[in-house]
N, C-alpha and C positions, 0 to 999 in steps of 0.2 A: 424245313418245313413239311407238315406232314401233308401228303396226298391221299387225299379220297379215294379209293380203287373201285370204279363202279363194277359189277359182272351181275350174271343172269340172276342170280340168286336172289336180288334186292328185291326187296319186299315191295312192294305197294305203296305203301305208308309213308316209308322211305324218300322212295322215288316221286312222291307227290309234295313230301317234305324240300327235295332237293331240286326240284322243278321250278317250286316255287321261290328258293332262295335267286336262283338262278336268273328268272325274270324278273328282279328286284335288283339286279345288277350286282348281287355278291361275285368275290372272285371262288374259283375253285378250292384254293387254300381256305379261304375264309368260312365255305360253304360245310369244307370236312368237319372243320374244329368247331361247328354250331349244329350242324346239323343231327350228330347221334344223338344229343340232349336234348333234342325237343321232342316230346312226347302226344304233343298235342297242336296240328293244323291250326285249327280256327284259333287257338290261343296265339300259337306264330304268325298268323295274321293280324291281329290287333295289335301283339309288341310292334312288329314293323312299321305299319302304320301309327303306333304312339313315336315312335322313336323320331319318323319323316315329318310329324308334324313340331314334335320340339326341335329339329334342326339338325337332326345327325345325319350323315353321308353315308351312304350303304360300300363305299370304296372305302371307307374308314376301316383302321381295324378296330377302333372303340367301340363302332355300330354291334360287331361279335359279342364285345365284351356287356354292351349293353341290353345285347339280347338275350344273354344267359343271365342275365345280371335280373331281365325284367321276368324271364321262365323263371326262376328263384322267387321274387316276390310275389307276396300277394297284391291284390290293389289298395290296402291301408296302408301296406308296407311304403309301395309308391308314394304314394300321396304324402306319403311323413315326410321325403326327402322334397318333397317342393313345400310342404309346412316347414324344415328347418331353413329354409329361404327366407320365406314369408316373417320367420322369427327376427332376421337378420335386416327385416327394414322392406323386401320385395315386392311388389305389387303383382296380385295374379297375373296380370298380364308380362310382366317384364319375368314372373317367373316362367312363362309357356315361351320365352326368346331362350332360355337356357339353353346353351348348346356344350356338345363335345363331354370332355371330361369334369367342368366345371361340375356338373352336377351332382356328382361322387362326391365332391367339397365343401360344402354350405361351411367346412369352419375355416376353413382358408379365408373363405371371402370376407368374413364375420370379422376375422382375425385380422385382415388387413386395412381394411375398414375402419376398425374400430380401433386399433393398436400405432397405424401411418396416416390414417383420413384419407385413403384411398378411396376414391370413387367409383363406386360399384360394378360401373362397365369395366373401370382399369382391374378391378381386383380381380372381375371375374377371368378377364384376359390372364392375368398376372396366376391367378390361381390354378389354371392348365397344367404350371410346368411342376406344381407343389402339391405332394401327397400327405405330407401329416395330417393329420386330425385333431390331436390335441398340442398343449402350449409348451409340453416335456421340447419336440425340435428346435422350434425355432427361436425360444429362449435360451437354447443353448449355444445358439449362435451371437446372440445380441449379447449375453455374459462375456464368451472369447472377445468379442470386439471390446466390449468393455474393460476390457483388461489386458487392451491392447491399444488403450488409451481413446477410443473413440468417443465422444459424446451422445448424447441421446439425436440431439440434430445431427450429428456425421454419419449416425445409424439412418436416419429417417431417408438423406438424401442419397444413400446408399440403396438402399432398400427400394427404393422409388425409380432410382435408375436400373436396378439389377434384381428385382426380386427373387431370383432363382436364388440369392444367394439362403435365404435363408432352409433352403431344402437340402444344402451343405451339409456334409460333417465339419464337426469343428477340428477334426485331424487333416480336411484338403484346407482347409481354411488359414489353420497356422504355419502348412508347410509353406504356405506362398509368403505370408507374413513374416517368418523366421529367417526365410531365402531374401526376401528385402533388409531385415535389419543386420544379417550380417554382412549386407553388405554397405552398412554404412548409413542406412537409411532412420530418420530421429522417429519416433512417434509423431508427429504432425506432418512429414514427410509420409510417412505409411499411409495417413486419412488420405492426404491430397489424392496420391497415385490411385487410391485403391476407388475413391469416390468419380474421380479423370477416367479411370480405366474399370468401371470393374466388374468386367469379363474377365479380367486377370486369374479370377478365385478358379473360374470353370477352365484354364488350359492347365495341360501337363507343364510340369516345374521343370519335365527333363526334356519334353519333344521343342516347348516352345519354348517358355519363361529364359530360362538359361539362353539359350540359342541367342535368340535376340538381344537378351544383358549384355552377352561379351559381345556383338557384333556392335551395338552402340557403342561400347566400352572401346574397341578397335580404334573406334572414330574420334571419340572427345577424349581420350586417354586416361579418363580417371571416375573412379567410381563417382565422387561427388556431382559430378558433370553430368553421369547417367540417371540420377537421381534428381538430377533439374529436368533432364531431356522426360522425364516419365512425370513428372510432376505436370509437364506444359502439354501434354501431348493429351487429346481429347478425343483421339479415334485408337478402336481396338490395337493398340501397338503390339498385344503380345497373339495377335491372330496367326497362323499359318502360314498367311502370305506379308507380313508385315516386311521382315529382315529383305526379303525377295524384293517386294514394294519397291523398299526404301535405297537397295541398290542399283536399282535402274534408274531412278531419281538423280541417285549419286555420281553414277555413270553418263546421265547425258552432263550433269554441267562440269563433272570433269574434261568431256572431249569438245566443252564449249569452252575451256580455258577459264574457268573457277579453279581458283588455289584452292588444297585441302582445309586451308586454315577457315576458309571460310563458305566451305561446306558444312564443314564443325557446328561452325555459328550458326548455319541454317539448321541444321539438328538441334542443336541447343536450345533455339531461342524458337523456334515453329517447328516442329518435328512431322505436323501433321500437314506443310505442306509438300513433301517429300511423296507422298502415298499417294499423292495427285494420280490419273492416267498420265502415261509420257507423253502424250501428245497434247496436254494441256501444261504441259511444263515446258514441252518443246516451243508452243504457239506463244509461252508469255517469255522464253528467251530469244525467240525470234523478233517480237516487239521491242524489247526492251534495247537489242540492240539494233531497230530501224531506229530508236527513238536516238541514240550514242551514247547508252550506258557504256563502259568498259567490263566486259567479264572479270577482269582482273581484280578491281578494284572494290573493297565491299558494299558501297552503293549499291553496286548492280543487285548482290543477294537480297540487299536491303529492299529495293525496288520489288525483286521478282516476290520475295513473301506479302507482302500489299499488295500489288496486282493478281498473285494470282489467289490470296483468301478472298477475296469477292467478286461475286458475278458481274456479267460484263452489264447487264442494267443498274448494279447497284453504282459501278466506275460510271454508268455514263450521267447516273444522277448527281454525282458529286460534278463532272463538266460540268453539266446543267447549271448547279449554285454556286459555282465559282464566276461563269458566265454571264450569270444572273446581276452579280454585284460588277459588271462591266469588263473580265478578263476574256482574254481574244486563246481560242485552242493552243495556239503557240505559248502564248504567257506561260499557260497551266502546264507546259509540258516543258518546260523553262523551269520552272519552280520545284516541278516533280523531280526531276534530275536534281536538283539543286538538294531537295531535303524531300525524298522521300515518303518517309513519315509521317508528310502532311496530308497524302491522299490515304491512309489507312484511319485516316476518323471519320465518325458518321456522317452524314451532309447536317444534320444539325447541328453538331458541333464546330463544322467547317461555316456553316452561316453564322452560329452565334458570335464564333472568332470574329468574324469578317466585321458583323455589327459593332462588337465594342472596339476593334480598331477605328472603325470608317468613322461610326459615327459617335462614338462616347470619349477615345481620346483624339479625334479630328485628323486622323493620319490617311493618306494618300493610299492606292492601292501599290503604289511603287514602294512602300515601305514594306510593306506585306512582300512581294516580290523578294527583297532585299535582305529579308529577317521570315521565311518562310514560315519558322520553329515557331512562328508566333500562333499558330492556327491549333496547336498542341499544349499549350500553356493553360494553366488550369484558370478559370475566371475567377472564383472564387477564394485559391489556393496563395494565387501570386500577384495575378494584374491587377485587382482589386487593392488588393493590401498595400501593395508596393505603390502602383500611383495616387493612394491616398499622402502616404510619406511623401511623395514627389511636389505635389500640389500644397503640401505643406511646406515643406521649402520654398517652394517658390513664393508664395504667399508674404514668407517674412525674409524676401530675399533676400537668400540661404546659398543659391542656386540661379544661374539664367537657363533662361527656356531653351536655349540652345543645346543646356547639354541633358534636357529631355529628352532623351533617342531610346529607342528600343530594346539597347543594349542593356539596359536596364532591369531588362525582365529575362535576360539572358542569362545572367549571374547566380549562384548560387546564394546560395539562402545567408550563408556567412559571409562573404563579399558584399554580397549586397549591406545588409546591415553595417559593415565596418563601414563600407564606405559613404555610404545615406542615412547613419543613425548613429551610429555611436561613435563617431570623429564630432560631433556637434555637443552644444552645452544644454541645448533640449533633448537630449536624446530621450532623456527620463519619456518625456511626453511623447516622442513620435514611437518607443516603441508600445508606449501605453497604445497610443492610433491603431498601430502597425498590429498589434494582435487582436484589439479589438475589434477591426476592418475584418479580419480574417476571421475571427467567430461568427460574426455576427455576419457574414456575407455567403457562409457556410451554412447548411441544415440538413437536418439529418432525414437523410431521405432524399436529397436532393429539393426538398422547398424550399424555399426563402422564406414563404410564407408563414410559417409557424416562427419563424424566426424576427419575423417583422410586424408585430403587435400596433405600434404607431401607424404605420401606412395604413391599418386593418380600420383603428379608430379613426385616424384623420379621413378616411373615405364614407366613414360613415356618419361622422359629425356634422364634415365638411360639406359634404355632398348628396346625402340620403342613400348612397349605397344600404344596401342589405349585406347582411354579414358574409352571405354566401359571394355576394358578387367582390365585397371588398376582399376578402379570403384570396379569391383568383385572381385579381387587379393586385393586388398587393407583391404577388410573386415578381413581379417586372419592376417595380421602387423600390429605388437602396434610401432612402432618405429616411431619415431616424428623427428629424426634428422639424419643426414649421420652415424652417428658413428655405429649403430650394422650392416644394411648390407655391411658398407665398411667394416668391421670385418671380415664377411663371406666371399666375395671377395676375401681382402686380404689372408684369409686361403684355400682357393681354388684353387688362385695360387700359393702357395708355395706347392702344392701338383700337378702342373702338370695340372692344367687346362688352357685354354689361356681363351680370352676375347668371343672370338665364343662360347666354350665350356659353358662357364659360363649364356653366354647369353640364348641358349639353352634351358641349366639347371633351370632358373629362369622363363622363359616361358611356360616351361611344368609345376611346381611346384614351386611356387611365394612364398609359404609357408617355403622355403629352407633360404630366408633371416633373417625370426624371429628367425631361432634355433640359438642356443649358439655356438659358437665354439666347445664346449669342446664336446656336443653331434656328430656334425658334423666329429670331427676328431675322435672322437671313434669307430666311424663306418668305416672310411678310415682306419684304423690304422689295426681294422681286415681286411679288405682285401688284405690288403697289407702284413700282417703275414701269410698269406696264398698263397703269390704268385705271385698275382698282380701286373701287373707293372704299372705305373701312366697313362698309355695311357689305359690298364684292365679298372682300376676304374675310369674314366672318361668316360668309353663307358658304365661299369654297371650302374652309378648311372645318365645320360642320360636316360637312357631306364628304368630303375626303379628308378626314385628319390626319390618315399616315402620312398623306405630305411631307407631314414637319419630320417622321423620322426616314424620305427619303433623301437622297443623295441633292444634289442643287446642280452640280456636275454632268453625274452620270444618268439620274432619271427627269428630273424635273423641266430643266433648260431643252433638253433635246425632245422632248413628247409633244413641249407648249408649242414649239418651235415646227414640228410636225401637222398641229393642230390649225397654228396660224397658216400654213401653206392650203390649207384647205379652206379656210373659211376667209382667208384677206384681212383681216383686222384684229386689233388688239380686245378690241368692246366684243364682238364674237367668240371670242377666245373664250373670256371671260365668264358669257353666257354660258358656253357650253360646258365649261368648269361647275358651273354653279349649279346646272341641272342634274347631271349624272351623281349618282349615289356608290358608285364603285372607284374600289381603287384605282384613278387612273394614271396612276404615276410610276404602280410598279413594273417589274424589268417586262411583263409583257402585253403590257395595254397597248402601246403603238404597234407592237406584231401582228396580237389579235384583231385591230381595226384595219391594219393594212392587207391583210389577209379580207375581210370581208369586204374593203372596198375594191380589193382587184379581182373579186370576183363578181364584183357589180361592174368594173370596167369591161371586163374580159365578156362580160355579157350584153356589152352596148350601151350600157349607160352613162351618159354626159359627166362630165366634173362637174357640171353645174346644178345638177339633179341628184347626183349622189346623197347630198345634206340632206335633202326633202324624202328621201325613200322610209324611213321610219313613220316620218308624220302621213304620207299617203298610204302606208298599209293600215295604221290608223282609220284614216277617214273611210276606207275600203269597206274595213268592217262594222263601222257607223252607218253604211250606204246600205249594207246588208242587213243591218236591225236588229245588230248587236249594241247591248246596254252597257259602256266602257265602266259602268258602279259596278257593274256584274264579275265572277272567274270565269263564265264561261268569253266573256272578249278576252281575257288574257289567252285561256284556254290553244281559243282561235287564232289568235296572232303569233300565238307560239309553234303554229301551225309552218309556217314559215322556214323551219326546222327543218322540214322533209327534204327539204330541196338540198339544204347543207349535208344528210344524210347519204342522200343520192351521191353528192358529190365526194367526200369520204370514202365511200365503197369504189366509187370511178377512182379514185385516188392508189388505192392498190392493186388498179386494171381491170374492175369489172364491167362488164360493157349493161346498160340502162337495162337492156332485155333480159341479161343473167339474175339482175339486181330483183327484177319482177315475177320473174319463175323463182327465186327462193325467197320472196315475198308470201308470193302464191304457196308453198311449202310451208312456211312459218311464219306468220304474222307476227309476230314478237320480234321478229329481226329488225321492224324496221321501228318498234318504241323504244329501243337502247339511244341510250344518249351516244351524240358523235363519238366523247370521249370514247366510252365504253365500247364502241363499235370499234376505235382505231386502236382501244387495249389489247381486246381480245384477238385482232387483224395481225399488230405486231407480234406479238405472244405465239401465236398458231403459225403464224408464216416465218418466223426467223428466230426464234425460241424453238418450236417443238420442228420445224421446219418441212411444213406439210403446204402444200399447193392446195391455188383455189377450189382445185375440182373436190378437193377433200369437206370442204365449208360447205361447197355447194351441194354438198351428198348428206351433210352432217348440220345444218344452220342452227340445230337449237343450242351449239355450243356456243353463240352470243349470248342466250337466255342464262347461261351460266354464270355462276358467278366464278372470276378470276382467282379472287384471293384464297376463298375458302375449298374450292371445287378443284378449279384447274390446274395451280398451282402447287399443293399437298400434294396432290394424287399424281403429279408429273415427276416430282421428288423423290417420290417414293418410286417409282415406275424405273426415275434413270439411277436410283441405287440397284433396283432389281439388274438392272441391264448392265451398268459397271461391276457389278458379283459373278455375272454369268450364270445366274439363275431364272432368266427369261430371255426368249431371243425377240431380237429387233420388230421381226414382222409382228408378234403378238400386240405390239403398240399400237391400238388403234384409237380413235375418237369414241369408241362404243366405251371406251373406260370410263370416260367422263359422264357418261347417262348412267351407271348403275347405280344402285342405291348403295350410303355411306357403308351397311351393313353389309351386302354381297362384295362390295369392291376389298373390307378387310377383310371378310375370308378369303376370296379367292388371290390378291394379292399382299398380306400381308402376315395373317395369323395362320396359315399354312408355310410359313416359311421357321428354319432355327432362327433369325436374324429378328423374330418378328419384333423384339423390345424395340433396336436399333432402329428399324423402321417405325414403327407403333410414335416411337419419340419424335422420331423425324418430318414426321405426318403431322402429326400436333403442334409441332414448333412451328411449321410455316402455318399452321392456322391461326 
């Protein structure tokens, strides 16, 4: 570093320049680097102001580069740089926001947007790492990658994940690829490894890549398995701490009695798990032991991978999904112990599997408890095609109903075809049916609507659906002929539904056309057995059509009895069901109503008066002069929610006085819904670990978007903390109050791992 030596002979002009630079925050070394080249103080002052307006920081060494560049440029030359950006499609306002080195490289921004479809914002961020001014450098990289078997799509993925690659020399890239191919990696292996771990191209071959490669090989015993690990690992396996992180994880497992073969299994199956903080690994190990898992068994490491591969909030959501279908927590853990992978699927897949097995196949929870692997089977590729074959065999009398067990779905394709298709004289028809269902039930991109034009046509022609509505509804319908929907329509007519009633029902709930007549009939028979007339049934089902998809034993009967306990007669229950327009029979309806009723009881409202509470509120508003036909009436009725919000805050430990102090400080905190208040409290208290005093000081947290601001920023901060790049004490609620631009500048763009952080940030958003 050059140090400028100040002495008594320094002329006054130079002293003015130096003092001016000091006053603007430049370091002594940067002052020495720039002061001798500045001829005019006036021009220097203008240039400093210009750079500050554009967003440059005096603490950044690039500020010095900018001063030199501005000093050497005329005003017209400086304008040309902005014109270069404008030619790339930037507006005047966007040009004014250009910061740091990106202003020096409009070509890189243009190249990234035009060649790889980057957004201008992302291209601007990426271009700060790229110094090429022509197509020669990036094209040399692209051509090299193509020679190694990368398609244009592969290259686009690689560049979007790691734009720096376009600035690497072909020698650097080639040496890494040659090492992988010499170790037995095929061209497609190389593509997969580099797309999953693009940072490897910037790592030292001798200091990082070879040592980590050898470390993994010592554990899994062969080059082929190392390649498999590298293909699966989606974190930077070749950074300076990768092998040490994994060693810590492996030692922890060994100390807890996990055999070496099972540790190798984890490394081979899901290497990223071993790079979690030791505290998280240790917590998962202890939790699994408490559940009764044996560390010496492979199910232990399978369960560990599943458990540690998801956040606590996701785990809880899956528990809640299963509970909504009637499972107890104890039953869920028994199932998890039997088949750990069943908790590795998304909430959507778990719910869909439950719906298929319970509602479509008609099996109870005990079946899934016995065969939890059913949750992981593909509906389109396995369950629907095999079910169609079995149903055909049953209808022909070739097999008995009792032989139709879940084991049918657990068989391999070859065994299933041998046992249930090829051994019958009608094998040709069965095989055609099997592949027809398999092809038709799958759709490109997972959207069956594209593959079911009959359902779309049927809905538009029979019920007057718009094409858009029919397309959306048809994704839930499997029928390919008129037989299934017509059987439902005819059944409804026998129960007193007119054509107009059926149209209303189908438009509100198209799924009904796909239900079996047995399912629908069982629900209607239940209501008629409870004194409901045919017109009552019509009214109840049109207002609550989801009831036909609910379990009679788990939802409908329990909730019906709950209401009857309150209103004393079947006639009054039917009256209640006819008036409500929400899905009264979902898994949370009775619990929601119980909460409200308990609140009234706790407030001293007699049991006999609870059913009149809503009516009384309406009458009071009428007396106050509100017109029930106006929106103001509804808004006034909603004011009753104020007390609910007070109660939500109280449930978290707030006193009424503290709530009103906070309300005075930030009135909008009471404009949020109870759900949003509770979600914000839960995240801040349980996830971030902050107390009520923090929220009282920063009540604005309630007004911030949890999904778009708080969670994405928290994920970035947690990543920085785990990397040791910031201290815990610097994590305060002020992080969430910053503008997006300030947050990204302060907590993302200034770090070497900016690409990873930015990707994490946008992924969470």
